[in-house]
C-alpha positions in Angstrom: 0.0 0.0 0.0 2.8 2.4 0.8 4.3 2.6 -2.7 0.8 3.3 -4.2 0.1 5.9 -1.5 3.4 7.7 -2.2 2.8 7.6 -6.0 -0.8 9.0 -5.5 0.5 11.7 -3.2 3.1 12.7 -5.7 0.4 12.9 -8.5 -1.7 15.2 -6.3 1.3 17.6 -5.8 1.9 17.6 -9.6 -1.7 18.5 -10.3 -1.5 21.3 -7.8 1.5 22.7 -9.7 -0.3 22.3 -13.0 -3.3 24.3 -11.7 -1.1 27.4 -11.8 -0.5 26.8 -15.6 -4.3 27.3 -16.2 -4.0 31.0 -15.4 -0.9 31.6 -17.7 -1.9 29.4 -20.6 -3.0 31.0 -23.9 -6.4 30.2 -25.3 -5.3 27.5 -27.7 -3.3 25.5 -25.0 -5.9 26.1 -22.3 -8.2 23.3 -23.3 -5.2 20.9 -23.6 -4.1 21.8 -20.0 -7.6 21.4 -18.7 -8.0 18.0 -20.3 -4.6 16.9 -19.0 -5.5 17.9 -15.5 -8.9 16.2 -15.7 -7.3 12.9 -16.9 -4.8 13.1 -14.0 -7.6 13.6 -11.5 -9.5 10.7 -12.9 -6.4 8.5 -12.7 -6.0 9.5 -9.0 -9.6 8.7 -8.2 -9.0 5.1 -9.6 -5.8 4.9 -7.5 -7.8 6.1 -4.4 -10.3 3.3 -4.9 -7.5 0.8 -4.9 -6.0 2.5 -1.8 -9.3 2.2 0.1 -9.4 -1.5 -0.6 -5.7 -1.9 0.5 -6.3 0.2 3.7 -9.1 -2.1 4.8 -6.7 -5.0 4.5 -4.1 -3.4 6.7 -3.4 -4.9 10.2 -5.8 -3.6 12.8 -3.3 -1.4 14.6 -2.4 0.4 11.2 -5.9 0.3 9.6 -7.3 3.6 11.2 -4.1 5.5 10.3 -4.1 4.2 6.7 -7.8 5.1 6.3 -7.2 8.6 7.6 -4.3 9.1 5.1 -6.5 7.9 2.2 -9.3 10.1 3.3 -7.0 13.1 3.3 -5.8 12.3 -0.2 -9.4 11.9 -1.3 -10.3 15.3 0.2 -7.3 17.0 -1.6 -8.3 15.5 -4.9 -11.9 16.5 -4.5 -10.7 20.0 -3.7 -8.7 20.0 -6.9 -11.7 18.8 -8.9 -13.8 21.6 -7.5 -11.1 24.2 -8.3 -10.9 22.9 -11.9 -14.7 23.1 -12.3 -14.8 26.6 -10.9 -12.0 27.7 -13.3 -13.9 26.1 -16.3 -17.1 27.9 -15.2 -15.3 31.3 -15.0 -13.6 30.7 -18.4 -17.0 29.8 -20.1 -18.6 33.0 -18.6 -15.6 35.1 -19.8 -15.8 33.6 -23.3 -19.5 34.2 -23.5 -19.0 37.9 -22.4 -16.4 38.3 -25.1 -18.7 36.8 -27.8 -21.5 39.1 -26.7 -19.2 42.1 -26.8 -18.0 41.2 -30.3 -21.6 40.8 -31.5 -22.5 44.2 -30.2 -19.5 45.8 -31.8 -20.1 44.2 -35.1 -23.8 45.0 -35.2 -24.9 47.8 -37.6 -27.7 49.9 -36.4 -30.2 51.5 -38.8 -33.0 54.0 -38.4 -36.5 52.9 -37.9 -38.8 52.2 -40.9 -41.0 55.1 -42.0 -44.1 52.8 -41.9 -43.8 51.8 -38.3 -47.2 50.9 -37.0 -48.4 50.4 -33.5 -51.0 47.6 -33.1 -53.9 49.4 -31.3 -56.9 47.5 -32.7 -56.9 45.0 -29.7 -56.5 47.9 -27.2 -59.4 49.8 -28.7 -61.6 46.7 -28.8 -60.8 45.9 -25.2 -61.6 49.5 -24.2 -65.0 49.5 -25.9 -65.8 46.2 -24.4 -65.1 47.6 -20.9 -67.3 50.6 -21.6 -70.2 48.4 -22.6 -69.8 46.3 -19.5 -69.7 49.5 -17.4 -73.0 50.8 -18.9 -74.6 47.3 -18.5 -73.7 47.3 -14.8 -75.2 50.8 -14.4 -78.4 49.6 -16.0 -78.4 46.4 -13.8 -77.9 48.5 -10.6 -80.7 50.9 -11.7 -83.1 48.0 -12.3 -82.2 46.5 -8.9 -82.9 49.9 -7.2 -86.3 50.1 -8.8 -87.2 46.6 -7.6 -86.1 47.4 -4.1 -88.3 50.6 -4.1 -91.3 48.6 -5.2 -90.7 46.0 -2.5 -90.5 48.8 0.1 -93.8 50.2 -1.0 -95.4 46.7 -0.8 -93.9 46.2 2.6 -95.5 49.4 3.9 -98.9 48.3 2.6 -98.7 44.8 4.0 -97.4 46.1 7.3 -100.4 48.4 7.7 -102.8 45.7 6.7 -101.3 43.3 9.2 -101.6 46.0 11.9 -105.3 46.6 11.2 -106.1 43.0 10.5 -107.9 43.7 7.3 -106.8 44.3 3.7 -109.7 46.8 3.0 -108.6 48.9 6.0 -105.1 48.8 4.7 -106.2 50.0 1.3 -108.4 52.7 2.9 -105.4 53.8 5.1 -103.2 53.9 2.0 -105.9 55.8 0.1 -106.3 58.3 2.9 -102.5 59.0 2.9 -102.4 59.5 -0.9 -105.6 61.4 -1.3 -105.9 65.1 -2.0 -106.4 65.8 1.7 -105.4 63.6 4.6 -108.3 61.6 6.1 -108.2 59.7 9.3 -109.4 56.1 9.7 -112.4 57.3 11.6 -113.6 59.5 8.7 -117.4 59.0 8.0 -116.7 58.6 4.2 -114.8 55.3 4.7 -117.2 52.4 4.5 -114.6 49.9 5.7 -114.0 51.5 9.1 -115.7 49.8 12.0 -116.4 53.1 13.7 -119.2 54.0 11.2 
């Protein structure tokens, strides 16, 4: 296990030194350096799998120490993998910004066409529909108001009739309130009144 561990540890340090080349490489060589580093990381992961198997076969008094060393190597390699992915992400974002900048610089701007039209038909149609709905609601509210007034008048007539106990008396009372002069229920001209 020890020779494989030393070899893997050496590879990890080599990758760490290669990571510095990413910042200084030109655009053409950059992809080659990234691919080389990724291949080395993949090779180290396969070596780590073998090291995990070998560390579990170590004698009991060395096993825990061996596992800790392998775990530390695994952590270092995962850290390198994350650093490579972050660099690739930054590179892609930078390349996209450069492409967008070039597109903007190469674009030719022209004046607007003389026959520019603004589509207003839908807006006008929508506005006229709202106006119709508004007037329809006003008519509906007015009709409801008239119905309520009629119900109130009927309520007064029925209430008076219930109080007097007779519909003729209620009509007489209603007539006496609406007549040219106000008559009382005890007027001699009312044939329905019991006081006659």
